[in-house]
N, C-alpha and C positions, 0 to 999 in steps of 0.2 A: 503494500500498499504505498508506502513511504518513497520508494522508488519510483510508483506511479506518479503520485502527485509531484514529486520533485521534477519529474522529466515534463510534465503539461507544465508546472510553473515556470520552467526555465526556457519555454517556448512563449510565454507571454500569456498563457491560456488558463482557462480554469476548467475545472472537473467536476463533472455530476455524476457519479456513477449509478448504473440501475439498480434497485435494489432487489429485482427478480433474481439476480444471482444468488443472494442468500435469504433476502426475506426476513430479517431480522434487525430490528431498532438498532440493537447495541453495537452490532457491526457497521450499520449506517452511521450512527455518532460515533464511533470510532474513526472513520474513513473522513468524517466531516473534521474531526479533533486533528488530524493530520494536514487538513488544507484542502480538501473538498468543499465546494460550495453548497452541496446539497447532496439529496438523493433524486432518482427518477423512480416512479411508480407506473406500472401501466395500468393499472386499474384503480377506483376509486375506494373500493375496499383496503387497498393495499396503503392507498395515501391515509386513509384515517387510520389504520393500525400503526403507521410510523408516525404520523402527528401526534396521535393520542400517547405515543410512546416519546414524546420529546424531540423529533428529527425535525429538523428546520430546513429552509430552501429547497422545499418539495417542487419538482415539477411532473406534473401528471401526462403521459405521453400520449393518451388515447382520449379523443373529444367526450366530453359529458354529456350526454343527451337524455333528455326526459326530464319532465318536472322533478320526481323524486329525487334522481341524482342530482340535479342542479341544485336542489335545495340542499343535499348533503355537502356538495361542492361549497356552496356560502357558507354552510355552518362551519367546515373547516378555516375556511379564509377568515372567518371573524375572530378565531383564536390563532390562527398563523396568516398574517398578511401577506407574507412573502411566497406563498404557495403560488405557482404559475399552472396556468390550464392551456393543454392545446387545443385547438379547433382548425376546421377546414371549411367552414359554413357560414355565411353571413347569417342565416336564421337562428342558428345556434348560438352565434354572437348577438343576437338582440334578444333570445330568451336569456341567456347568462347574465346581460345588462339589466334585464328588467328584474330578475331575482336578485340581483345586487342592489339594486336602486331600493326594493321592498324591505331589504336587510342593512339599510345604509352603510353598506360596504363596497369597497373599489376591488376589481377583479383584475391580477395580472394575468395576461394572456398570451399565447405566442401563436404564431400560427403554422400548421403543421403542412410540409409540403411533400407533395407526393414525388419521392425520389426513390424509394426503396421497395417498390411494387406491395405495399401494405395499405398505408391510410395516407390521408392528405390530398390537400387542393395542387392541382397543375401548376407547377412554377410559372412564373411570369405574369402575364396579364390579370389573370385569373385570381392570383395570389396579391398582387398589388391592389385589385379591385376589394379584395377581402380587408387588405390593411388599411384603405380608405375608409371602407364601412366601420372598422373597429374604431378607427381614430376618431369618428363623429360620436362614438357612444360615450356618455359621460361616466359611464360606472366602470368602464373597462379602461385598462392601462395595457398599451401593447408592449411587451417586455422582449421580443424578438421574434424569430424563427425558428422551428425545428426540422432538420432534414436528416432524416435516419435513412441510412444505405445498408440495412443489415445484411442484404444479398453479396455484398462487395466483401464481406469478412468472410465468406465461403468460397471465394474465387482462389483459386490455387496458383501459386507463384506470385512473387512479388511485382513482377512486372504487369501481368494479367490483372492482378488486384488493383494496382496503381492506374490502369487504363478504366476499369470498372468504376473506380472511385471518381476519377476525374468525369468520367461521363455522368455519373449521377450527380455530384457534387457541384458541376458548372453551373447548371440551371438554377441552382438555389443562391450561389454568390450573385449571379447575375439579377436574381429577384431582390437581393439584399439591396444592390446598388439601385434598381428601379424604384423601391420603396422610398430609399434616402433621397433619389432626384424628386420624387414627389413631396419631399419635405416631413416623411414619415421616419422617424428614429428606430 
């Protein structure tokens, strides 16, 4: 863990490892104590378990959809205002915004980009339009983008993996610059 955190910090970056590898709040807290900025969770129930056990800096990597789950997400945010929720749909953004307004809380969100054949909005114009929509919602704060290309890690050979990674991540980088060009940080 120390080597991983040190390597990432040496590159001027931060790390937020996924909790699905251990599903243990004590391990997540240990990694954070070593310098990680938080932990990721795939599901809302995992985020609740981490948050209830004192893990901060959470990123929920899957969109929170439906009235009941959104209410649960808002409840976590009231106790842990640094939590970030991924989303890839303007209606979901409006639903999250409305629930946050009722609870008098502001939610941090990240745009989930489809770069890894699993979830997300298409990078480019569609993602920029979502960013513009989010920026107009008073109870959401755009905290960044999520671009997870899990398939790249299963590509054999460094050069092949590098090629697949660049193909997946180039649209994410271009989307970031397009958002910034529109004045969306």
